[in-house]
SEKOLTOR-513347 format. One line per field, with one value per atom (N, C-alpha, C, O, CB): z, x, y; atom name. Coordinates in steps of 0.02 Angstrom, whole numbers, always signed. Last residue first. Glycine has a CB too. Example, Ala and Ser with C-alpha at 12.3 -4.5 7.8 and 13.67 -1.06 7.14 Angstrom:
% SEKOLTOR-513347
up [+354,+357,+394,+402,+286,+390,+390,+390,+423,+452] .
east [+642,+684,+645,+670,+704,+660,+615,+660,+712,+565] .
north [-112,-53,+2,+57,-30,-284,-225,-165,-166,-224] .
atom [N,CA,C,O,CB,N,CA,C,O,CB] .
//
This chain:
% SEKOLTOR-513347
up [-308,-314,-331,-339,-211,-311,-365,-362,-397,-343,-207,-282,-323,-375,-301,-112,-144,-166,-186,-143,-119,-96,-128,-172,-40,-91,-150,-177,-227,-154,+28,-5,-90,-134,+24,+102,+125,+49,+5,+229,+60,+31,+59,+28,+29,+138,+46,+15,-29,+29,+260,+227,+163,+134,+252,+312,+320,+325,+357,+325,+165,+204,+228,+200,+176,+102,+136,+170,+216,+158,-72,-30,+47,+28,-125,-182,-121,-76,-23,-86,-283,-228,-198,-215,-237,-356,-338,-266,-213,-348,-338,-347,-355,-357,-429,-328,-413,-397,-446,-412,-224,-275,-335,-393,-259,-138,-131,-211,-253,-69,-109,-143,-168,-216,-73,-68,-125,-179,-237,-119,+74,+23,-42,-80,+36,+105,+95,+58,+6,+197,+107,+86,+51,-5,+129,+223,+155,+109,+63,+156,+346,+309,+232,+189,+351,+330,+329,+298,+254,+364,+385,+311,+294,+236,+288,+500,+494,+377,+329,+566,+536,+580,+526,+497,+637,+379,+454,+467,+436,+530,+250,+257,+297,+290,+245,+207,+243,+246,+242,+200,+48,+90,+144,+120,+88,-73,-41,+56,+107,-44,-204,-125,-98,-103,-102,-346,-319,-245,-210,-317,-491,-418,-417,-454,-356,-610,-619,-523,-502,-628,-712,-655,-668,-709,-586,-798,-847,-793,-808,-858,-757,-829,-830,-868,-878,-635,-631,-707,-710,-620,-647,-621,-662,-707,-540,-651,-727,-708,-760,-746,-526,-591,-649,-704,-623,-446,-438,-522,-566,-365,-507,-508,-513,-565,-428,-434,-493,-523,-581,-501,-305,-296,-388,-417,-236,-296,-278,-315,-352,-233,-299,-328,-341,-395,-328,-159,-226,-326,-378,-218,-76,-60,-145,-188,+11,-96,-128,-120,-147,-73,-55,-146,-168,-224,-199,+97,+53,-22,-47,+79,+95,+121,+66,+7,+137,+178,+139,+143,+195,+133,+221,+252,+191,+158,+301,+246,+203,+238,+261,+114,+297,+325,+308,+330,+351,+138,+209,+237,+197,+220,+30,+61,+122,+157,+90,-118,-51,-11,-44,-23,-203,-193,-131,-92,-212,-315,-255,-243,-277,-253,-455,-445,-364,-340,-489,-595,-536,-522,-552,-515,-749,-698,-633,-612,-680,-861,-767,-746,-688,-742,-988,-950,-899,-881,-982,-1096,-1030,-1012,-1020,-970,-1219,-1218,-1139,-1136,-1279,-1207,-1221,-1222,-1225,-1163,-1154,-1202,-1230,-1286,-1206,-1020,-1054,-1114,-1145,-1036,-979,-995,-1009,-1010,-928,-999,-1052,-1035,-1084,-1057,-901,-968,-1006,-1053,-1008,-786,-788,-872,-903,-742,-798,-797,-816,-864,-755,-777,-849,-854,-903,-872,-633,-698,-770,-808,-711,-591,-592,-650,-682,-520,-597,-623,-636,-694,-571,-514,-603,-637,-695,-640,-359,-436,-496,-521,-474,-351,-383,-404,-441,-342,-347,-408,-421,-477,-393,-235,-314,-355,-412,-318,-141,-165,-242,-289,-105,-143,-180,-192,-252,-145,-94,-174,-201,-256,-185,+25,-31,-101,-136,-25,+107,+69,+38,+18,+28,+137,+194,+151,+160,+255,+91,+73,+108,+94,+10,+141,+143,+111,+104,+157,-43,+38,+69,+31,+26,-146,-113,-37,+1,-70,-275,-216,-177,-184,-263,-369,-349,-278,-232,-347,-454,-388,-399,-454,-371,-566,-559,-483,-445,-584,-575,-531,-541,-537,-478,-682,-639,-620,-632,-668,-600,-594,-619,-583,-496,-535,-609,-639,-688,-634,-433,-420,-488,-494,-318,-466,-420,-415,-398,-411,-522,-549,-483,-445,-603,-536,-507,-553,-612,-447,-665,-644,-620,-666,-702,-577,-604,-609,-565,-606,-493,-527,-547,-547,-584,-335,-412,-420,-370,-442,-244,-282,-330,-375,-260,-261,-280,-258,-261,-353,-106,-154,-167,-121,-136] .
east [+2592,+2702,+2694,+2744,+2768,+2472,+2521,+2600,+2648,+2513,+2424,+2410,+2448,+2463,+2355,+2479,+2496,+2492,+2535,+2493,+2392,+2485,+2506,+2547,+2505,+2258,+2265,+2357,+2382,+2224,+2262,+2276,+2269,+2270,+2237,+2305,+2343,+2307,+2348,+2292,+2170,+2242,+2281,+2330,+2265,+2081,+2071,+2159,+2193,+2011,+2120,+2088,+2097,+2125,+2122,+2121,+2086,+2059,+2011,+2082,+2147,+2166,+2112,+2059,+2201,+2171,+2141,+2161,+2198,+2126,+2188,+2255,+2182,+2161,+2354,+2175,+2132,+2152,+2141,+2089,+2220,+2238,+2198,+2225,+2297,+2109,+2131,+2156,+2133,+2071,+2015,+2098,+2132,+2193,+2118,+1881,+1910,+1986,+2023,+1894,+1874,+1812,+1850,+1838,+1716,+1967,+1964,+1946,+1982,+1897,+1929,+2003,+1999,+2030,+2079,+1797,+1799,+1847,+1841,+1797,+1844,+1785,+1791,+1792,+1706,+1882,+1955,+1885,+1896,+2013,+1806,+1851,+1888,+1912,+1875,+1715,+1690,+1752,+1754,+1635,+1812,+1815,+1779,+1807,+1797,+1828,+1856,+1869,+1907,+1857,+1667,+1715,+1784,+1798,+1716,+1700,+1664,+1649,+1627,+1603,+1838,+1800,+1762,+1808,+1739,+1814,+1851,+1804,+1753,+1866,+1836,+1844,+1842,+1855,+1878,+1881,+1809,+1799,+1740,+1742,+1965,+1937,+1870,+1814,+1961,+2064,+1983,+1987,+2005,+1916,+2124,+2125,+2071,+2039,+2171,+2213,+2133,+2139,+2163,+2109,+2313,+2304,+2243,+2227,+2378,+2243,+2330,+2328,+2334,+2393,+2113,+2131,+2194,+2214,+2102,+2039,+2056,+2125,+2161,+1956,+2007,+2014,+2045,+2093,+1961,+1948,+2005,+2033,+2094,+1983,+1825,+1864,+1934,+1965,+1855,+1738,+1712,+1782,+1801,+1606,+1732,+1787,+1766,+1789,+1777,+1692,+1761,+1771,+1803,+1792,+1554,+1598,+1664,+1696,+1591,+1528,+1521,+1549,+1568,+1454,+1546,+1602,+1603,+1658,+1582,+1438,+1508,+1547,+1580,+1530,+1342,+1358,+1419,+1437,+1322,+1350,+1375,+1380,+1400,+1329,+1336,+1414,+1400,+1430,+1441,+1201,+1234,+1330,+1377,+1208,+1148,+1155,+1197,+1222,+1058,+1189,+1202,+1194,+1220,+1176,+1239,+1195,+1203,+1218,+1113,+1349,+1334,+1274,+1270,+1390,+1305,+1303,+1305,+1253,+1217,+1443,+1396,+1408,+1453,+1419,+1559,+1486,+1421,+1368,+1476,+1653,+1654,+1583,+1540,+1680,+1707,+1633,+1608,+1561,+1653,+1771,+1789,+1718,+1669,+1830,+1927,+1836,+1849,+1890,+1799,+2003,+2017,+1942,+1902,+2060,+2135,+2056,+2043,+2073,+2007,+2222,+2238,+2154,+2117,+2300,+2235,+2174,+2213,+2244,+2116,+2283,+2303,+2274,+2281,+2339,+2164,+2220,+2245,+2227,+2282,+2040,+2077,+2107,+2082,+2031,+1962,+2030,+2056,+2114,+2084,+1843,+1901,+1958,+2008,+1909,+1775,+1776,+1802,+1780,+1734,+1829,+1840,+1834,+1887,+1807,+1731,+1815,+1844,+1905,+1863,+1636,+1648,+1696,+1733,+1618,+1601,+1643,+1622,+1584,+1628,+1625,+1660,+1671,+1724,+1644,+1514,+1549,+1595,+1625,+1550,+1420,+1434,+1486,+1520,+1394,+1433,+1441,+1462,+1498,+1382,+1404,+1462,+1513,+1566,+1479,+1280,+1290,+1360,+1379,+1277,+1239,+1245,+1248,+1230,+1201,+1283,+1303,+1338,+1394,+1250,+1192,+1235,+1301,+1348,+1249,+1076,+1057,+1135,+1158,+1000,+1136,+1116,+1106,+1124,+1040,+1131,+1169,+1175,+1214,+1220,+974,+1009,+1069,+1082,+1014,+944,+924,+962,+971,+807,+1015,+1026,+1007,+1044,+959,+1012,+1005,+1044,+1094,+959,+1144,+1116,+1068,+1088,+1076,+1293,+1230,+1180,+1194,+1246,+1407,+1339,+1281,+1232,+1330,+1504,+1488,+1414,+1365,+1500,+1565,+1500,+1470,+1422,+1543,+1636,+1593,+1539,+1478,+1533,+1769,+1700,+1688,+1729,+1708,+1886,+1861,+1792,+1766,+1860,+2022,+1962,+1940,+1983,+1966,+2140,+2108,+2069,+2038,+2101,+2298,+2210,+2204,+2240,+2148,+2407,+2401,+2291,+2241,+2437,+2422,+2422,+2434,+2463,+2501,+2351,+2456,+2466,+2510,+2528,+2227,+2290,+2343,+2386,+2301,+2085,+2149,+2166,+2130,+2141,+1958,+1996,+2064,+2077,+2014,+1784,+1879,+1931,+1953,+1917,+1689,+1709,+1783,+1827,+1673,+1542,+1629,+1632,+1575,+1658,+1418,+1445,+1512,+1547,+1431,+1356,+1396,+1387,+1354,+1394,+1395,+1358,+1390,+1450,+1347,+1450,+1477,+1427,+1412,+1552] .
north [-511,-543,-616,-651,-543,-513,-462,-476,-460,-374,-591,-599,-573,-604,-578,-512,-589,-601,-640,-631,-380,-412,-444,-429,-452,-432,-419,-421,-448,-348,-489,-537,-528,-571,-584,-352,-450,-470,-457,-519,-308,-290,-316,-294,-229,-387,-369,-357,-384,-267,-509,-431,-428,-474,-363,-627,-577,-535,-513,-572,-746,-695,-674,-682,-648,-911,-893,-843,-860,-931,-983,-964,-886,-831,-900,-1122,-1072,-1046,-1075,-1095,-1211,-1183,-1126,-1072,-1167,-1345,-1271,-1257,-1277,-1223,-1448,-1455,-1374,-1368,-1506,-1466,-1406,-1425,-1418,-1282,-1505,-1533,-1498,-1517,-1499,-1454,-1535,-1541,-1568,-1573,-1329,-1340,-1427,-1450,-1323,-1342,-1328,-1347,-1365,-1280,-1380,-1424,-1410,-1458,-1408,-1275,-1339,-1381,-1412,-1392,-1186,-1177,-1240,-1249,-1148,-1267,-1253,-1235,-1275,-1192,-1238,-1286,-1299,-1332,-1324,-1100,-1128,-1200,-1220,-1116,-1074,-1069,-1080,-1067,-1010,-1092,-1127,-1113,-1145,-1107,-964,-1018,-1069,-1099,-977,-862,-899,-943,-959,-849,-799,-867,-905,-965,-881,-669,-683,-759,-775,-647,-679,-678,-670,-667,-665,-805,-777,-744,-774,-873,-795,-782,-761,-709,-735,-870,-887,-858,-902,-983,-868,-888,-834,-788,-876,-891,-898,-945,-1002,-779,-963,-927,-944,-985,-941,-1030,-959,-910,-863,-896,-1121,-1136,-1090,-1095,-1142,-1121,-1168,-1142,-1146,-1259,-1062,-1027,-1060,-1031,-1030,-1160,-1136,-1083,-1056,-1094,-1231,-1254,-1204,-1222,-1347,-1137,-1138,-1166,-1138,-1191,-1158,-1077,-1105,-1103,-1017,-1293,-1280,-1204,-1212,-1293,-1235,-1282,-1291,-1295,-1365,-1151,-1137,-1149,-1111,-1162,-1240,-1213,-1160,-1137,-1209,-1303,-1338,-1317,-1345,-1393,-1218,-1242,-1254,-1222,-1323,-1181,-1123,-1152,-1122,-1036,-1297,-1311,-1240,-1230,-1313,-1264,-1322,-1347,-1397,-1358,-1102,-1166,-1210,-1198,-1153,-974,-1018,-1087,-1119,-1034,-782,-866,-933,-938,-875,-664,-710,-783,-818,-711,-603,-609,-614,-592,-572,-587,-569,-579,-560,-494,-647,-697,-660,-681,-788,-600,-610,-628,-609,-543,-662,-690,-677,-701,-781,-656,-627,-629,-596,-555,-705,-692,-696,-743,-755,-665,-661,-649,-610,-605,-760,-739,-718,-767,-808,-844,-807,-791,-812,-757,-768,-831,-818,-762,-853,-734,-719,-782,-838,-691,-730,-763,-751,-770,-726,-701,-632,-661,-626,-569,-847,-816,-749,-738,-820,-791,-850,-848,-847,-895,-682,-670,-735,-727,-636,-736,-676,-677,-673,-609,-836,-855,-799,-814,-931,-768,-799,-815,-810,-841,-680,-649,-686,-663,-618,-793,-758,-731,-744,-709,-809,-865,-860,-894,-889,-725,-709,-756,-754,-713,-732,-661,-693,-688,-585,-836,-842,-800,-802,-867,-790,-853,-850,-854,-873,-711,-677,-721,-706,-619,-806,-762,-747,-759,-687,-883,-931,-879,-893,-984,-783,-766,-837,-830,-751,-782,-728,-753,-755,-661,-888,-893,-803,-778,-902,-913,-957,-884,-849,-1043,-739,-817,-834,-805,-832,-656,-692,-741,-799,-640,-574,-600,-665,-724,-616,-499,-504,-513,-475,-476,-544,-498,-501,-505,-405,-591,-637,-572,-574,-744,-530,-486,-550,-549,-408,-542,-583,-555,-558,-677,-497,-476,-512,-501,-389,-500,-527,-520,-540,-596,-377,-431,-438,-385,-433,-294,-332,-378,-427,-344,-187,-252,-276,-272,-267,-69,-69,-167,-192,-7,-70,-41,-85,-128,-85,-128,-144,-137,-178,-182,-153,-114,-100,-67,-45,-249,-208,-177,-187,-246,-343,-329,-269,-235,-340,-396,-377,-354,-350,-356,-491,-493,-445,-420,-538,-488,-477,-484,-484,-409,-325,-398,-423,-397,-451,-174,-215,-295,-309,-198,-68,-97,-164,-202,-109] .
atom [N,CA,C,O,CB,N,CA,C,O,CB,N,CA,C,O,CB,N,CA,C,O,CB,N,CA,C,O,CB,N,CA,C,O,CB,N,CA,C,O,CB,N,CA,C,O,CB,N,CA,C,O,CB,N,CA,C,O,CB,N,CA,C,O,CB,N,CA,C,O,CB,N,CA,C,O,CB,N,CA,C,O,CB,N,CA,C,O,CB,N,CA,C,O,CB,N,CA,C,O,CB,N,CA,C,O,CB,N,CA,C,O,CB,N,CA,C,O,CB,N,CA,C,O,CB,N,CA,C,O,CB,N,CA,C,O,CB,N,CA,C,O,CB,N,CA,C,O,CB,N,CA,C,O,CB,N,CA,C,O,CB,N,CA,C,O,CB,N,CA,C,O,CB,N,CA,C,O,CB,N,CA,C,O,CB,N,CA,C,O,CB,N,CA,C,O,CB,N,CA,C,O,CB,N,CA,C,O,CB,N,CA,C,O,CB,N,CA,C,O,CB,N,CA,C,O,CB,N,CA,C,O,CB,N,CA,C,O,CB,N,CA,C,O,CB,N,CA,C,O,CB,N,CA,C,O,CB,N,CA,C,O,CB,N,CA,C,O,CB,N,CA,C,O,CB,N,CA,C,O,CB,N,CA,C,O,CB,N,CA,C,O,CB,N,CA,C,O,CB,N,CA,C,O,CB,N,CA,C,O,CB,N,CA,C,O,CB,N,CA,C,O,CB,N,CA,C,O,CB,N,CA,C,O,CB,N,CA,C,O,CB,N,CA,C,O,CB,N,CA,C,O,CB,N,CA,C,O,CB,N,CA,C,O,CB,N,CA,C,O,CB,N,CA,C,O,CB,N,CA,C,O,CB,N,CA,C,O,CB,N,CA,C,O,CB,N,CA,C,O,CB,N,CA,C,O,CB,N,CA,C,O,CB,N,CA,C,O,CB,N,CA,C,O,CB,N,CA,C,O,CB,N,CA,C,O,CB,N,CA,C,O,CB,N,CA,C,O,CB,N,CA,C,O,CB,N,CA,C,O,CB,N,CA,C,O,CB,N,CA,C,O,CB,N,CA,C,O,CB,N,CA,C,O,CB,N,CA,C,O,CB,N,CA,C,O,CB,N,CA,C,O,CB,N,CA,C,O,CB,N,CA,C,O,CB,N,CA,C,O,CB,N,CA,C,O,CB,N,CA,C,O,CB,N,CA,C,O,CB,N,CA,C,O,CB,N,CA,C,O,CB,N,CA,C,O,CB,N,CA,C,O,CB,N,CA,C,O,CB,N,CA,C,O,CB,N,CA,C,O,CB,N,CA,C,O,CB,N,CA,C,O,CB,N,CA,C,O,CB,N,CA,C,O,CB,N,CA,C,O,CB,N,CA,C,O,CB,N,CA,C,O,CB,N,CA,C,O,CB,N,CA,C,O,CB,N,CA,C,O,CB,N,CA,C,O,CB,N,CA,C,O,CB,N,CA,C,O,CB,N,CA,C,O,CB,N,CA,C,O,CB,N,CA,C,O,CB,N,CA,C,O,CB,N,CA,C,O,CB,N,CA,C,O,CB,N,CA,C,O,CB,N,CA,C,O,CB,N,CA,C,O,CB,N,CA,C,O,CB,N,CA,C,O,CB,N,CA,C,O,CB,N,CA,C,O,CB] .
//
């Protein structure tokens, strides 16, 4: 599955899926964030509101400037997002998730699996 953003269908509900999995370098992460921001802007321009968002960071490494870019991306998402689930934020990444939450005011809920997160989003 390529990194980036797209809408997926889960049990008849549309979920905005952001795939940041297995990214090992800051350069690659920043490039993917740039693409997902463009996708967010397009969704916003199309009038998308109350979006169910699922972000997967499994196996990825977050660096200083990457964290800043993720915080800016989360701010863009806040305008169109109703609920957001995050998968793969275990250990030190949970601390980073808390930083993003405080910075953006978003209520990001961590999950251990994609299926668990999808089920929560559509409830």
